[in-house]
C-alpha positions in Angstrom: 95.8 -0.1 37.4 96.1 2.1 34.3 95.4 5.9 33.3 94.6 7.1 30.0 94.1 10.2 27.9 91.2 11.2 25.7 92.8 9.4 22.7 93.5 6.2 24.8 97.0 6.8 25.4 98.3 5.3 28.7 99.9 8.0 30.9 100.8 8.5 34.4 98.6 9.9 37.0 100.0 13.4 37.2 99.5 13.9 33.5 95.9 12.1 33.9 95.0 14.7 36.6 96.1 17.8 34.5 94.4 16.2 31.5 91.0 15.8 33.1 90.9 18.8 35.7 90.6 21.2 33.0 87.3 20.0 31.9 85.7 20.3 35.2 85.0 24.2 35.2 82.8 26.4 33.0 85.8 27.8 31.4 87.3 24.4 30.2 87.0 22.7 27.2 84.6 19.8 26.1 85.4 16.5 24.3 82.5 15.2 22.1 80.0 17.0 24.7 81.8 15.5 27.7 81.2 16.2 30.6 77.7 17.1 30.1 77.7 19.7 33.1 80.7 21.9 34.2 81.2 23.9 37.4 81.2 27.5 38.4 84.6 28.3 39.8 82.9 30.7 42.3 80.6 27.7 43.4 83.4 25.3 43.6 85.3 27.8 45.7 82.2 28.1 48.1 82.1 24.4 48.5 85.7 24.1 49.2 85.5 26.8 51.9 82.8 25.0 53.6 84.9 21.7 53.4 88.0 23.6 54.9 85.5 25.1 57.7 84.4 21.4 58.6 82.3 20.4 61.5 79.6 22.7 62.3 77.8 23.6 59.3 74.9 26.1 59.5 71.5 25.6 57.7 72.4 27.9 55.0 75.7 25.8 54.6 73.8 22.6 54.2 71.3 24.1 51.7 74.1 25.3 49.5 76.1 22.1 49.5 73.0 19.9 49.0 71.9 22.2 46.0 75.3 21.7 44.4 75.3 17.9 45.0 71.5 17.6 43.9 72.3 19.3 40.7 70.1 22.4 41.7 72.6 25.1 41.2 72.8 27.3 38.0 76.3 27.4 37.5 76.4 30.0 34.7 74.2 32.6 36.7 76.1 31.8 39.8 79.4 32.6 38.3 78.0 35.6 36.5 76.4 37.0 39.8 79.2 35.7 42.3 76.3 34.1 44.6 74.6 30.8 44.7 71.8 30.8 42.5 69.4 27.8 42.5 66.6 26.2 40.3 63.3 25.0 41.6 62.6 27.4 44.2 65.5 26.0 46.4 66.0 26.7 49.2 62.5 28.2 49.7 60.7 25.0 49.6 63.7 22.3 50.0 61.5 19.8 48.0 63.2 19.4 44.5 61.4 17.4 41.8 63.4 14.7 39.9 62.5 12.1 37.2 61.3 9.6 39.9 59.3 12.2 42.1 59.9 14.8 44.7 62.4 14.6 47.4 61.5 16.4 50.7 64.2 17.8 52.7 62.0 20.4 54.6 62.3 18.7 57.9 65.7 17.0 57.7 68.0 19.8 56.7 66.6 22.2 59.7 67.0 19.0 62.0 70.6 18.6 60.9 71.5 22.2 61.2 69.7 22.5 64.7 71.4 19.4 65.9 74.9 19.8 64.0 77.2 19.7 67.2 75.6 16.4 68.5 75.5 15.0 64.8 79.4 15.6 64.7 80.1 14.3 67.9 78.0 11.0 67.0 79.9 10.8 63.6 83.1 11.2 65.4 82.4 8.3 67.7 80.6 6.1 65.0 81.4 6.8 61.4 78.3 4.8 60.5 75.9 7.1 62.5 74.4 9.0 59.6 74.5 5.9 57.1 72.5 4.0 59.8 69.9 6.9 60.3 69.0 6.6 56.4 69.3 3.0 56.6 66.5 3.0 59.3 64.5 5.5 57.4 64.3 7.7 60.5 62.4 11.0 60.0 65.6 13.0 60.9 67.0 12.3 57.5 63.9 12.2 55.5 64.8 12.8 51.6 68.4 11.9 52.2 69.5 8.5 50.5 73.0 7.1 51.3 74.7 9.2 48.5 73.3 12.4 50.0 74.0 11.8 53.6 77.6 10.9 52.8 77.9 14.6 51.4 76.9 15.8 54.8 79.5 13.4 56.2 82.3 14.5 53.8 81.7 18.2 54.7 81.6 17.7 58.6 84.6 15.5 58.7 86.7 17.9 56.5 86.9 15.0 53.7 88.1 12.4 55.9 85.3 10.3 54.4 85.1 10.8 50.9 82.1 12.0 49.0 80.4 9.6 46.8 79.6 9.8 43.2 78.4 7.2 40.4 80.6 8.9 37.8 83.6 8.9 40.1 83.1 5.1 41.0 82.7 4.3 37.5 86.1 6.1 36.9 87.8 4.5 39.8 86.6 1.1 38.5 87.9 1.8 35.0 91.4 2.7 36.3 91.5 -0.2 38.6 90.5 -2.7 35.6 92.8 -0.7 33.3 89.9 0.1 30.9 90.0 2.8 28.4 87.4 5.4 27.6 84.6 4.0 25.3 85.0 0.4 26.8 81.8 -1.7 26.0 79.2 -1.7 28.7 80.0 -5.5 29.8 83.2 -4.3 31.2 81.3 -2.7 34.1 79.6 -5.8 35.3 81.5 -5.3 38.5 79.7 -2.1 39.4 76.9 -2.2 41.9 74.8 0.5 43.6 75.9 1.9 47.0 73.6 0.0 49.2 75.6 -0.8 52.4 78.4 0.6 54.6 80.5 -2.3 53.4 80.1 -1.1 49.8 81.2 2.4 50.8 84.2 0.9 52.4 84.9 -1.0 49.3 84.7 2.2 47.4 87.1 3.9 49.9 89.6 1.0 49.3 89.5 1.5 45.6 90.0 5.2 46.0 93.0 4.5 48.4 94.8 2.3 45.6 94.5 5.1 43.2 95.6 7.7 45.7 98.9 5.8 46.1 99.6 6.2 42.4 98.7 9.8 42.3 100.1 13.1 43.8 98.6 13.8 47.1 99.2 16.8 49.4 101.5 16.2 52.3 99.7 16.2 55.7 96.2 16.6 54.2 93.4 15.4 56.5 91.4 14.5 53.4 91.0 10.9 52.4 91.7 12.0 48.6 92.4 15.6 47.2 89.8 17.6 45.7 91.8 17.6 42.5 91.7 13.8 42.3 87.9 13.8 43.0 87.3 16.4 40.4 89.3 14.5 37.8 87.5 11.1 38.6 84.1 13.0 38.2 85.2 14.0 34.8 86.6 10.8 33.8 83.6 9.0 34.7 81.6 11.1 32.2 83.9 9.7 29.4 82.3 6.3 30.1 78.8 7.8 30.4 77.3 5.7 27.6 77.9 2.6 29.7 75.7 4.1 32.5 72.2 3.6 31.1 71.4 0.9 33.7 72.9 2.8 36.6 70.7 4.9 39.0 72.5 6.0 41.9 73.3 9.5 42.9 74.3 12.8 41.4 77.6 14.7 41.4 
């Protein structure tokens, strides 16, 4: 397990965190155009407040966090206006269009909101509950894939189950394998798309090993800290040229 700065120098995790966290926000720097996108501090604060709230999310809460996860938030306008500003007429139609076609959340988000208490109880009893709804392609979770439903699980469990992101996964693999930014694509042959609960557990195990090497808030209920997750998301973009064949979720 190794951590590197932008110039390929090996560093400790605490320094790695401070190095890459500054790239996360709109007012942070870029390094050769990376990361492609950066985040409004106002939007991130809103998501963090929902995470701290945990459990019973309203329909508006779900719409906001899914807009953030789906990449539908206009971060610059949101930062300027101090309110969540979305693209593609979200949340009015809840059916954004992507490269491979539309994703229809118009029934699933209202369903989850209306049944939030029962959903929280079901997840507390069986952590795979939401994941299995997607696996069975039930109409209650129409539009949700594994990556997106884990975002809901992340919020309602207060971070006990980590959010999933392809860039964070690639970053975690790079750290685990001791790879530097700009390593050749062949180095990522161990990467595979999130397709089973077992593969999500393997991702959690990978994060746990990195967490043990990094500063972690005492008594935190979260699986990994938000700072670690943000830094992983940024770091994964430093390997972005190696991701052409990867088509899993967004942030």
